[in-house]
Structures are given as C-alpha cells and as structure tokens.
C-alpha positions in Angstrom: 89.5 -39.5 -53.4 87.2 -37.5 -51.4 87.5 -37.8 -47.4 84.0 -37.3 -45.3 83.3 -33.9 -44.1 84.4 -33.0 -40.8 81.6 -31.6 -38.7 82.6 -28.5 -36.6 85.8 -28.1 -34.3 83.7 -27.8 -31.0 81.6 -30.7 -31.5 84.0 -32.8 -33.4 86.2 -33.5 -30.3 83.6 -35.9 -29.0 82.8 -37.1 -32.6 86.1 -37.9 -34.2 84.5 -41.3 -35.4 83.4 -39.0 -38.4 86.8 -36.6 -39.0 88.3 -39.7 -41.3 89.0 -43.3 -41.8 90.3 -45.1 -39.0 89.6 -42.6 -36.1 88.1 -44.2 -33.2 86.2 -42.1 -30.5 85.3 -43.1 -27.0 82.9 -40.5 -25.4 82.5 -40.9 -21.7 80.7 -39.1 -18.7 81.9 -39.4 -15.2 80.0 -42.2 -14.3 82.3 -44.1 -16.2 85.7 -43.5 -14.1 85.2 -43.8 -10.1 87.4 -41.5 -9.1 90.5 -39.1 -10.3 90.9 -37.5 -13.6 87.7 -37.7 -15.8 88.5 -39.2 -19.3 87.1 -37.1 -22.1 87.9 -39.3 -24.9 90.5 -41.7 -26.6 91.2 -41.0 -30.6 93.0 -44.1 -33.0 95.3 -42.3 -35.9 96.5 -45.7 -37.6 98.6 -44.8 -40.5 101.6 -46.5 -42.7 103.9 -44.0 -40.8 102.9 -45.1 -37.0 99.6 -45.7 -35.1 98.9 -42.8 -32.4 96.7 -43.4 -29.3 95.7 -40.9 -27.4 93.7 -40.3 -24.2 92.5 -36.6 -23.5 91.4 -36.2 -19.9 90.8 -33.3 -17.3 94.0 -33.2 -15.3 97.0 -34.6 -15.2 98.0 -38.2 -14.6 101.3 -40.1 -14.0 101.8 -43.3 -16.4 104.4 -46.0 -16.7 104.9 -48.4 -19.9 106.9 -51.1 -20.9 107.5 -53.7 -23.8 106.6 -57.6 -23.9 108.0 -59.7 -26.5 106.0 -63.0 -26.5 103.7 -62.4 -27.3 104.1 -58.8 -28.5 103.1 -55.9 -26.5 102.7 -52.8 -25.1 101.5 -52.4 -21.8 101.1 -48.8 -19.9 99.8 -48.4 -16.6 97.7 -44.9 -15.8 97.6 -43.7 -12.0 94.3 -42.1 -11.1 91.9 -44.1 -13.6 89.3 -46.3 -11.9 87.9 -47.9 -15.5 84.9 -49.9 -16.1 83.8 -52.7 -17.9 81.9 -50.1 -20.4 85.3 -48.5 -20.8 87.1 -51.8 -21.3 84.8 -52.9 -23.8 84.7 -49.5 -25.8 89.0 -49.5 -25.9 88.9 -52.6 -27.9 87.1 -51.6 -30.7 90.2 -51.2 -33.1 89.9 -51.4 -36.4 91.2 -55.1 -38.4 93.1 -52.9 -40.6 95.5 -51.2 -38.3 99.1 -51.4 -39.1 100.4 -51.8 -35.8 97.5 -52.7 -33.4 96.2 -56.1 -33.2 94.0 -56.1 -30.5 93.7 -53.0 -27.3 92.8 -54.5 -23.7 92.1 -52.3 -20.7 91.5 -53.7 -17.1 92.1 -52.6 -13.6 95.3 -53.6 -12.5 95.0 -52.5 -9.1 92.9 -49.9 -7.2 92.9 -46.4 -9.0 95.6 -47.4 -11.6 94.2 -48.8 -15.3 96.2 -51.0 -17.2 96.2 -50.6 -21.3 97.4 -53.4 -23.2 98.0 -52.7 -26.9 98.2 -56.5 -28.8 100.9 -55.7 -31.8 101.4 -56.8 -35.2 105.1 -56.0 -35.4 107.7 -54.9 -33.5 107.8 -51.3 -32.5 109.6 -48.5 -30.6 107.2 -47.0 -28.5 106.9 -43.2 -27.5 104.4 -42.8 -24.8 104.2 -38.6 -23.6 101.9 -36.4 -21.9 100.8 -33.3 -23.3 99.3 -29.8 -21.2 96.0 -28.1 -22.0 96.2 -26.0 -25.5 94.2 -24.9 -27.8 90.6 -26.9 -27.8 92.4 -29.6 -26.1 92.9 -30.9 -22.4 95.5 -32.8 -20.7 96.4 -36.1 -23.4 98.2 -38.8 -22.8 99.7 -40.0 -26.4 101.0 -43.6 -27.5 103.0 -43.3 -30.4 103.8 -47.2 -32.1 106.5 -45.9 -34.6 107.7 -49.4 -36.4 111.2 -50.7 -35.3 112.0 -51.1 -38.7 110.5 -48.5 -41.1 110.4 -48.8 -45.1 113.1 -46.6 -46.6 111.1 -44.1 -48.3 113.5 -43.8 -51.3 113.4 -47.3 -52.0 109.8 -46.8 -51.7 109.7 -44.4 -54.0 111.9 -45.4 -56.6 109.7 -49.4 -56.8 106.7 -46.7 -57.4 108.3 -45.3 -60.1 109.3 -49.0 -61.8 106.0 -49.9 -61.6 104.4 -47.0 -63.5 103.9 -47.8 -67.5 105.6 -44.8 -69.7 103.9 -43.5 -72.8 106.1 -44.6 -75.9 108.6 -41.6 -76.9 106.4 -39.2 -75.5 105.9 -35.5 -77.0 108.5 -32.8 -75.8 106.9 -30.2 -73.8 108.8 -26.7 -72.6 108.7 -27.7 -69.4 110.5 -31.4 -70.3 113.9 -31.9 -68.2 116.9 -33.9 -68.7 116.0 -36.4 -65.6 113.2 -37.2 -63.4 112.6 -34.5 -60.9 111.2 -35.5 -57.7 108.5 -33.1 -56.1 107.3 -33.6 -52.1 103.8 -32.2 -51.6 102.7 -31.7 -48.0 99.4 -31.3 -47.3 98.5 -29.5 -44.0 98.0 -30.5 -40.2 96.0 -34.1 -40.1 95.2 -36.4 -37.1 94.9 -34.8 -33.9 95.8 -31.1 -35.5 92.9 -30.2 -37.7 94.2 -26.7 -38.6 91.8 -24.1 -39.3 88.0 -25.0 -39.2 85.4 -22.8 -41.8 82.1 -21.5 -40.5 80.4 -24.7 -42.6 82.2 -26.9 -40.1 85.4 -28.0 -43.1 88.7 -28.8 -41.4 91.9 -27.2 -43.1 93.2 -30.8 -42.8 90.9 -32.2 -44.9 90.8 -30.3 -48.0 94.9 -29.8 -48.0 94.9 -33.5 -48.0 92.0 -34.0 -50.9 94.0 -31.2 -52.8 97.6 -32.8 -52.1 96.1 -36.4 -53.6 94.7 -34.3 -56.8 98.0 -33.1 -57.2 99.9 -36.3 -56.6 97.8 -37.8 -59.2 98.4 -35.3 -61.8 102.3 -35.4 -61.4 102.4 -38.9 -61.0 101.1 -38.6 -64.7 103.9 -36.7 -66.0 106.7 -39.0 -67.7 109.7 -37.1 -66.1 108.5 -36.2 -62.6 107.5 -38.5 -59.8 105.8 -37.5 -56.2 106.5 -38.1 -52.9 103.2 -37.1 -50.0 104.8 -36.3 -46.6 101.5 -37.8 -45.5 99.0 -39.6 -47.8 95.9 -40.0 -44.7 94.2 -38.2 -41.6 97.2 -38.7 -39.1 99.5 -36.0 -37.6 103.2 -35.0 -39.2 105.3 -33.0 -36.9 106.7 -30.0 -38.8 110.1 -31.1 -38.6 109.6 -34.5 -39.8 107.6 -33.4 -43.0 111.3 -31.8 -44.1 113.1 -34.6 -43.8 110.8 -37.1 -45.6 111.5 -34.5 -48.4 115.1 -34.8 -47.7 114.5 -38.4 -47.4 113.6 -38.7 -50.9 115.9 -36.3 -52.4 113.0 -34.0 -53.3 113.9 -31.4 -56.1 110.7 -29.2 -54.7 108.9 -29.1 -51.4 104.8 -27.9 -51.9 102.9 -27.4 -48.3 99.4 -27.2 -49.1 97.1 -24.8 -46.7 93.9 -23.3 -46.5 94.3 -19.6 -44.5 92.2 -18.4 -41.8 91.7 -14.6 -40.9 89.7 -13.4 -37.9 87.9 -11.3 -40.6 85.4 -13.2 -42.2 86.1 -10.7 -45.5 89.2 -11.7 -46.1 89.8 -13.7 -49.4 92.4 -14.8 -51.9 95.5 -17.2 -52.4 98.8 -16.6 -51.4 102.1 -17.9 -51.5 104.9 -17.7 -48.9 108.8 -18.5 -49.1 111.1 -18.8 -46.1 112.7 -15.5 -44.7 116.4 -15.0 -43.2 115.8 -11.3 -42.3 111.9 -11.4 -40.6 108.6 -11.1 -42.2 107.6 -9.4 -45.2 104.5 -8.2 -43.7 102.6 -8.5 -40.3 100.0 -10.9 -42.0 102.9 -13.3 -43.1 104.6 -13.1 -39.5 101.0 -14.0 -37.7 100.4 -16.7 -40.3 103.9 -18.3 -39.9 103.0 -18.0 -36.1 99.8 -19.8 -36.6 100.9 -22.6 -38.9 104.0 -23.3 -36.5 101.9 -23.6 -34.0 100.6 -27.1 -35.4 103.2 -29.1 -33.3 101.8 -27.6 -30.0 98.2 -28.8 -31.5 99.2 -32.2 -33.0 101.3 -33.0 -29.7 105.2 -33.7 -30.2 107.6 -35.8 -27.9 109.7 -32.9 -26.7 111.8 -35.8 -24.9 112.5 -37.2 -28.2 116.4 -36.8 -29.2 115.9 -37.1 -32.9 113.8 -33.5 -32.8 117.0 -32.3 -31.2 118.8 -33.8 -34.3 116.4 -32.4 -36.8 116.8 -28.8 -35.4 120.8 -29.2 -35.8 120.3 -30.3 -39.2 117.6 -28.0 -40.7 118.5 -24.7 -39.0 121.0 -24.6 -42.2 118.5 -22.5 -44.6 120.8 -21.0 -47.5 120.2 -17.9 -49.8 120.3 -19.9 -52.8 117.5 -22.1 -51.5 115.6 -18.8 -50.5 115.9 -17.1 -53.8 115.1 -20.5 -55.9 112.0 -20.6 -53.2 111.0 -17.1 -54.3 111.1 -18.1 -57.9 108.9 -21.3 -57.2 106.5 -18.8 -55.5 106.2 -16.4 -57.9 105.7 -19.1 -61.1 102.8 -20.7 -59.2 101.4 -17.4 -58.0 101.1 -16.3 -61.6 99.1 -19.7 -62.4 96.8 -18.9 -59.3 95.8 -15.9 -60.3 94.2 -17.6 -63.2 91.6 -19.3 -61.2 91.1 -17.3 -57.6 92.1 -13.3 -56.7 95.5 -13.4 -54.7 95.2 -12.0 -51.4 99.0 -10.7 -51.9 100.1 -9.8 -55.3 103.8 -11.3 -54.8 105.4 -13.8 -53.0 105.7 -13.3 -48.9 108.1 -14.4 -46.6 108.5 -15.4 -42.7 110.0 -18.1 -40.6 107.5 -21.1 -41.4 109.3 -23.6 -39.9 108.2 -26.1 -42.5 110.1 -24.2 -45.0 113.4 -25.3 -43.4 115.1 -27.3 -46.1 118.4 -26.3 -46.6 118.5 -27.8 -50.4 115.4 -27.8 -51.4 113.4 -24.6 -52.7 110.0 -24.5 -50.6 107.1 -22.8 -50.7 103.8 -22.9 -48.7 100.7 -22.1 -50.8 97.1 -20.7 -48.9 94.9 -22.1 -51.4 92.2 -20.2 -50.3 90.6 -18.6 -47.0 88.5 -20.9 -45.2 87.5 -18.5 -43.1 85.5 -16.8 -45.7 82.0 -18.7 -46.3 82.3 -18.0 -50.2 85.5 -19.7 -50.2 85.2 -22.5 -48.2 82.5 -23.8 -50.5 84.8 -23.4 -53.4 87.4 -25.4 -51.1 84.9 -28.1 -50.8 84.1 -28.3 -54.7 85.6 -30.9 -56.5 86.1 -29.0 -59.6 87.8 -25.8 -57.6 90.0 -28.4 -56.2 91.2 -30.0 -59.5 92.2 -26.4 -60.8 93.8 -25.4 -57.6 96.1 -28.8 -58.0 96.4 -28.0 -61.6 97.3 -24.6 -61.1 100.1 -25.6 -58.9 101.6 -28.4 -61.2 101.5 -25.6 -64.0 103.6 -23.2 -61.7 106.2 -26.1 -61.0 106.1 -26.5 -64.8 106.7 -22.8 -65.6 109.7 -22.7 -62.4 111.2 -25.7 -64.4 111.1 -24.4 -67.6 112.9 -21.7 -66.0 115.3 -23.2 -63.9 116.1 -27.3 -65.0 117.5 -29.2 -62.0 121.0 -30.2 -61.8 122.4 -33.3 -62.8 121.9 -36.2 -60.1 122.9 -39.8 -59.7 121.2 -41.4 -62.5 120.2 -44.2 -59.6 118.0 -41.5 -58.0 
C-alpha cells in the first residue's frame, strides 16, 4: 500500500490533513480565540493501538481532565482559552472509523476556560499531558486514549498465522528452519514525529512505513516465517514501546527501518547499525543514534508514566550475546544491500540506539538511503526501489538464519 506523499514539513504543521490517513488539522487565526494562548493546530491520530489528540499552542496552559462513565466520555478543561463556535464546529469533525472516538464537542465552560468533551466508543485509560516546545513544535497538550483492555499481541499473531493457507509440502530452501520464526518490523517515526524530511518534501515516516509494509507481505509469504509490525499506520510509537512489542510476540529478530539524513546533500548510501556496549564506532554513528533517540521528544511521551520507568529497568539489560548476534544479522543484511545500493560504510556500525535495546532479540537498524540526498530521495519514493530494499532485507534475514538456526521453542509459539 502506498501512502500519500507528504509535503514540506514547514508547511505540514498547518496541513496535516494530507499527511496520512485519519489525520485532522485545524488551523486557527488570532480571531478564533478571544484571549490567552493562541491555538495553532489540532491533530488527531487514530490507530488500533490508541488514538492521540494534540493541541499545539504558543504559550503554556493549565488543564484538568476526568472520565464520565454514563455515557463514556473524557472531559478536558483548559484554562487560558476562549473558544468560538468556529472552533467547536471544526473539532467535531472526527472520522467515523476512529477506533476510540465517537464524537468531539468543544464549548465554553466558563470565561477563559474551554471544555473538550471526547465521546468514546469503548472504555479507555487516558493519558493527558503537556509537552514543552521542541524541534518544529511549540507547546502541545496531548490526549492519548489507550483501550482499557488492549488485545494480546501474541494471541493476535497466532490467530493471523492460523488463518494463512500454507503451500502443501513446500520445497525445502537453504534458509528453512525447524520451527516458525517471528520477525518484528519497526517502521521508524510516525504520527507527531515525521523523522527526516527530504528536499522534495518526502517524510521519513512515510517511506519507512511503505518499505515495512512491503517487507511484511514478503515475510508473510514465507512458509516458516511470520511477521509483526510495531506500527502499521501513521501514528507515534515510543522507542521502548517498540522494543516491548517485539518482546511481547517473542520475536526472533527485530529490524528497524529508517531513511538517513545529513547536513550535506551529497551524503549517500545504505547503512546498518547494531547496539554498542562501549560507545559509538564512529562520530557519525554517535550523531545518528542521538538523532534517532530524539524521536521520543519530537513524538511526545508522557514522562510521568510509571510504565516507562518499568520498561527502563527491564530493557537496559542488553547482553554481549545479543550484540554479537545483531552484528551477524547486520552483516548478512549489509551484504544484500550492497547489491542494490552503494554502502555508506562497508561494515556494521554501532552506537547506543534505544530502539535496539532488547536484551534477548538480535536487533538492527537499517538506514535504507539518505533522504537528504535528492537522488536517493527519488529512489526512496519509487515503488521498484522500495521492493528491492524489502527483498534485500529479507534475503539478509534468510542468510542469517541459514548460518544461525533459531533455538527450539515451545511449539505453541
């Protein structure tokens, strides 16, 4: 599936309606608000995992929220905003297929206090928090609507596997293994976090999802493989949640897909990265790791969440064995990538990527090409090149399993 191409990021902050399916943007002027902070935009990011509503504004706001059970709704009261009927009408335009929001109403609760009422389709665990200005964004008020009873990811994967029709007596292949292996695909960035942006206006989050979806279809067609995605739409997933998702489905491999960017437009080539225990293998690797690790700040995470503290304890336990296996996997993928593109570095680079910190899963980050290079940006937008990239990654995965068969596991998984 090919998503609609995004325009330049400077323009997109007021035009997210074209950035991806299910995204609502409301661009306002000073005339829409009588006093207090100026509301710059409202964005809605519906997804199966959760729906996010973001209000971007030019100054700090205070707010409170509470749930009402009959009927189900989330109420958020915001100090410092005087809202007009125009805003009320626009905010009510929520898509009918939103998994969690039935309708949104905005009204004037009392002078200088706006009330946002989100009518819900099912019970949720809301997280409502503010974000300080960062990157291209000013202040943001974020409402994350998580389902109270989220689906079990492993059970969902097993059900999907059970519905597949496998070929009868498939011919053995050199990469065949003795059990079904699970590959976790992680399309980088998404939602509030667009990633790098090419000079032609291509968003990194768009091409990583497109390549990831192509790779998913190819892996799903393999008799002894199944596949899980950390995101399958245009929404934000925190870095450690991506790792947790891979562990939840007991993944055998984790492949994070990105599109590099550099300050010089002539930088080119594909790269593969693994985690490092002892610092980055080069200054460039350190720079890229720092940039990718900044995704949580751009996308916006709730720093008060207790779950995040627990994840930090569980996931900062990377082992030497995991890193060694990751280097083997990275080397196998790199050998396939050089068949379709020049390599930026001839070996697997290492740095402290947060998204690669699964202590028990070989994990790599693939920089497919430099989106900041106009020629490579064009290739990244090309359907044929995306197919080539996905096939190269799959060939590398097969090459790795041919030399490193997975250990036996409970037959139920």
